[in-house]
C-alpha positions as CSV (number, residue, x, y, z in Angstrom):
1,M,-0.3,0.2,0.0
2,M,1.3,3.2,-0.7
3,K,0.4,6.0,1.7
4,A,1.1,9.5,2.3
5,L,1.1,12.0,5.2
6,I,-1.1,15.3,4.6
7,S,-0.7,18.2,6.9
8,V,-3.2,21.1,7.3
9,T,-2.9,24.5,9.0
10,G,-4.5,27.8,8.9
11,L,-6.6,30.2,10.5
12,D,-9.2,28.4,11.2
13,S,-12.9,28.3,9.4
14,T,-15.9,26.0,8.8
15,G,-15.9,23.4,6.3
16,I,-11.7,22.9,6.2
17,I,-12.2,18.7,6.9
18,A,-14.9,17.9,4.5
19,R,-13.8,20.4,1.7
20,V,-9.2,18.9,1.8
21,A,-12.0,15.4,2.8
22,T,-13.8,15.7,-0.6
23,R,-11.4,17.0,-2.5
24,L,-9.1,13.7,-2.2
25,S,-12.3,11.8,-2.5
26,E,-12.7,12.7,-6.0
27,M,-9.2,12.0,-6.4
28,N,-10.3,8.4,-4.8
29,I,-7.9,9.3,-2.0
30,N,-9.0,6.6,0.7
31,I,-8.1,8.6,4.3
32,L,-7.1,6.0,6.8
33,D,-6.3,7.7,10.0
34,I,-7.0,11.4,10.2
35,T,-6.6,13.9,14.3
36,Q,-7.3,18.1,14.1
37,T,-7.5,20.2,17.1
38,I,-7.9,23.6,16.6
39,L,-4.6,25.5,18.9
40,G,-5.6,29.4,19.6
41,G,-7.4,30.4,16.7
42,Y,-5.5,28.0,14.5
43,F,-7.0,24.8,13.1
44,T,-4.2,21.7,12.3
45,M,-4.8,18.4,11.2
46,M,-2.5,15.2,10.0
47,M,-4.3,12.5,8.0
48,V,-2.6,8.9,6.3
49,V,-4.2,8.3,2.9
50,D,-3.8,5.1,0.8
51,L,-2.5,6.2,-2.5
52,D,-3.6,3.2,-4.1
53,G,-6.6,4.2,-6.2
54,A,-6.1,7.5,-6.8
55,N,-6.0,8.1,-10.4
56,L,-3.5,10.7,-10.6
57,S,0.3,11.0,-10.1
58,F,1.5,11.9,-6.4
59,E,2.9,15.2,-8.3
60,E,-0.4,15.5,-9.9
61,I,-2.4,15.0,-6.2
62,D,-0.1,18.2,-5.0
63,K,-1.0,20.2,-7.6
64,A,-4.7,19.3,-7.4
65,L,-4.6,20.1,-3.8
66,Q,-4.0,24.0,-4.7
67,P,-7.5,25.1,-5.5
68,V,-8.3,23.7,-1.9
69,R,-4.9,25.7,-0.3
70,D,-5.6,29.2,-2.3
71,E,-9.9,29.0,-1.1
72,M,-9.1,27.7,2.3
73,K,-6.3,30.0,2.4
74,M,-4.6,27.0,4.2
75,A,-0.7,25.2,4.4
76,I,-1.8,22.0,2.8
77,H,1.3,19.8,2.7
78,I,2.0,15.7,1.1
79,Q,4.3,13.4,2.0
80,R,5.1,10.0,1.2
81,M,4.7,7.7,4.4
82,D,7.7,5.6,3.0
83,I,10.3,8.8,3.0
84,F,8.1,9.9,5.8
85,D,9.1,7.0,7.9
86,A,13.0,6.8,6.1
87,M,13.6,10.2,7.9
88,H,12.4,9.2,11.3
89,R,14.6,5.9,12.0
90,I,17.9,7.9,11.4
């Protein structure tokens, strides 16, 4: 299974989880795990997603998240889980 870690941060507003989850669903990306919190008015969310069913390449997925970044004024980062795991094994 090819997994990725997606982080979402920015000022809290209504619909952030729904908007990000909807865009991922449109790309056939399954959310495996999710955590979110609000810290001092800032929304933070981490998601582990399954990219196996995605109909786009990793780079295309990142680009496809740009409209959500712009619309919600959020920082959204996607990182391959295998790279993330390797960084933390060193």
